[in-house]
N, C-alpha and C positions, 0 to 999 in steps of 0.2 A: 484760648487759642482762636484765631480767626476762623469763623464758621465756614467760609469757602475753602480754606486750606484743609479743615477737618473733613469736609465732604470729599475733597480730592483724594486725601489719604485713604478714606474708606473705599473709594472706587478702585484705587491702586491695590489695596489689600484684597478686595473681592476678586480682582483680575488675577492676582497671584494665586489665590486659592483655586480658581478655575484651571489655571495652567498646571498646578500640582496634581489636580485630580483627573486630568485628561487620561494619563496612562491607565489609571485604575478603571475608568469607564470603558476604555478601549478593550480591556481584557474580557469583557462580558459579551463580545460580539458573536461568539459561537452560541447559537440558540439552544435553549433547553430542549431536550428530545432528540438532538442530533446524535447519530450513532457513530461509532468509531469507523465503520465502513463507509460512512458518508464523505470521507475525505476526498477532495477533488484530485489532489496530487499527493502521492505517497512515495517518499524516498525510503528504501528499505535495504539495510546492510545485514547480511546473515553470515555467521561463522559456524560451521558444523564441528564443534568440539576440536579434537586434535586430528581430524581427518585430512587437513590440508585443503579442504574445499571452502571457498569463500565466494559470496555472490553479492552483487550490488544491482538493484533493480529500481527503475523509475517508472511509476504507474501514473497514468493520467486518465481519469474516468470522465466520460462524456455523459451529459444528461440524457442523451439519446440512447445510451446503452453500450456504446463502443468503448474499447479499452486499448490504449497505447502502452507498450512496455518497452523500455530501453534495457537491454540485457548486457551484463558483464559478469561472467562466471569463471572463476579460477579454480582449477583442479590441479593436483600434483603434476599431471602430465599433459595438461591442455588448458587453453584459454578460449572461451566462447563469447563472442560479442556479436551484437546485431540488434535489430528492432522488430517488434511484433505489433500487429494491429488486429484486434478481434472485432469483427462487425456483428453487433447484436448477438454475440455468443454463438454465431452460426458459421461464419467464414473467418479463417485465420490467414493473414498475410504476413510475409516475412521478407526481410532483406538483410544482407550480411551473412553471418553464420557460415563461414567457409568450411568446406568438407562435410556440411550437413547433407544427409540423404534427402530423397524426395518426400518422405513423410515428415512434415514439420510439426505435426500435433504434439510430439513429445517436448518440443521447445517451450510450450506454454505450461506444462505440467508443474515443474518445480516452482516457477514464479507464482502461479495461482495457489499452490499448496501453502507456500510460505507466507503469502499475503493473508490467506485465511487464518493461518496460525497466529500471525501478528495481531490481527483484529480480534481474534478470540481471546488471546492472552491479555490484550488491553482491556477487553470487556470484563474478563475475570478479575483483573487488577482494580479497575475503576468502573463498576457496573452502572454508575450514574451517567456515564458518557463523558465526552471531551469537555463539555461545558463546565463540568465540576472541577476541572484542573485550572486553577488560577495562579498557583505558585507551585514550587517543587513539592512533589508528593513521593514518599517512599512506599513501595508496594511489596508484599510478601504473602503468598497464599499457597496452600498445599492441598492436594486431593489424594487421599490415602487408598481409596478402593476402586474408583471408576476410571477405566482407561479413557484416554482422550482420542476421539475419532475426527478425522478430517475427510471431507468429501466435496470436491469442487464440481463434480459432474464429469470431469475429465480424468481425475486421478483421486486416489484415496490414500490415507495414511493412518496408522494407529500408534499411539505412544502409551506405553504401559504405565499403570499405577504401581506404586505411588509416584506422582509427579508434582513438581513445584515450579512456580513462577515468582521471580523476585526482581526488583529493579526500581526504576523511578520514571516519572514524567513531569514535564514542566512547560509552561506557556512561554514562548519566545516573543510573540506579539499577538495582535488581536485574533488572527486566524490560524496561527501556527502552534503546534505542540510537538516537542521532541520527546523521545523516549529511549530508554535503555533497559532491556529485559534479558534475564537468563532463564531459560526453560530447561529444567532438568527432568528426566524421565527414566523409567526402568526399561532396560533392554535385555532380552533373553533369547536363547536358542535352545532347541531340544537337547536335553542331556547336559546343558551347561548351567553354571551358577548365574543368577541374575546379576546384571551390572547396571551402573548408572551412566547415562550419556547426557549430553547437553547441546543446546543450540543457543547462540547469542543473537538477539535481534535488536537492532537499533535503527533509528531513523527520524524522519520529519513528516508530519502530517499537515497539509495545507487545506483548510476548509473554505477558503475564499473562492468565490465564483470567478472563472476565467475561461477564455476561449479555448476550444479544442485545437491542438496543434495543426490539424488539417481541415481546410474548408471543403465544402462539398464538391468544388470544382477540381480538387486534386486528382491527378492521374498517377498511376502506379507502375509506370514503365520500369522494368528491372526488378520488380518484386515477384514473389511467388504466392500462389493462393491455393487454399485447400478448404473445401466446404465440409466442415465437421458435421453439420446437421444432416448432410446427405451421405454420411459414413464413407466419405472418400478417404482412401488410404495413401494417396499420393498427391503432392502439390504439382501445379503446373505454372508456367510463367503467366503473369497477368496479361490479359489481352490489351494490345496497344490502344490507348485512348479511353480505356474504361475509367470512370470517375467514381469517387466516393459516393456521390449521390446515386449513381446507378447501382452500386453494390448494396447500399442501404435499401433501395427499392426492391431489389431481388430478394434480399433477406426478409423484407416485409411480406412479399408475395408468396414465399414458401409455406 
C-alpha cells in the first residue's frame, strides 16, 4: 500500500475515533463532589397520590443566594400560578397569584418542602452525587424504622416509617440529569390503622452555569414584597423604582 495513503487512512481513522468518543467525554462534565442541591435550574413535577393535587415548579438558583420560582399548582378546586423571588432567604417577592391574601410567605412553603424532598431522595438513591450518573440507573431503597423529616426553615414535614423510594435517573447531556421517583410512606391518624401514601417526583436538573433571569438593575413595579427575616406578616407593593441591587444591599445590611 502507498505509504502516504496509509498515513492518510490512519489520520481519518483517528479522527473518527475522536468523534465517536466525544459524547462519552462530555458526560463527565459534572464534577465529582457536586451535590444534588447544587443544580442551577431544577424542573420539578409532583403528584400527590390520588388527592388530585399536582404541581409544576421551576427553580433557578443564583450563586448570590437568591432563588426564583415559577409556580403552577393544580388542586381539585383551584389553580394557582405566579412567580416568586427570594432575596438572600430574607425577602420574598411575588407577582401573579390572584386571590392570594397579603401574607405571601405560605406561597414558598410547598415548593421549598418538595424541592428539599426531591434532593433528599436523590441523595438517598445515589449518595455519590450526580456525577455518578452516566447512564440510566434503577434505584430502590427502603427505610424501615426512622421517620423522614423535612425542615426548610419556613416549613416542616414528617413522613412516617417504613418509607421507600424507587425510580430511576439518567444523563441527557453533559450538564442535565432527569429523574423519576416514587416516594411511599406510612400515614396514620390517632385511632386509625396505618395506611400507605405516596408522592411522585420527576424532573430535570441542570448543573450548567448560566445567568440569573434578573439583572441587578431590574425594578419590581407590580410585585409585592414581604421581609421574612423581619417577621413581617403582610406583604406590601414594591416601592416604585426599587431595584434588585437595592434589595440585595438591604438584605446584606440587616
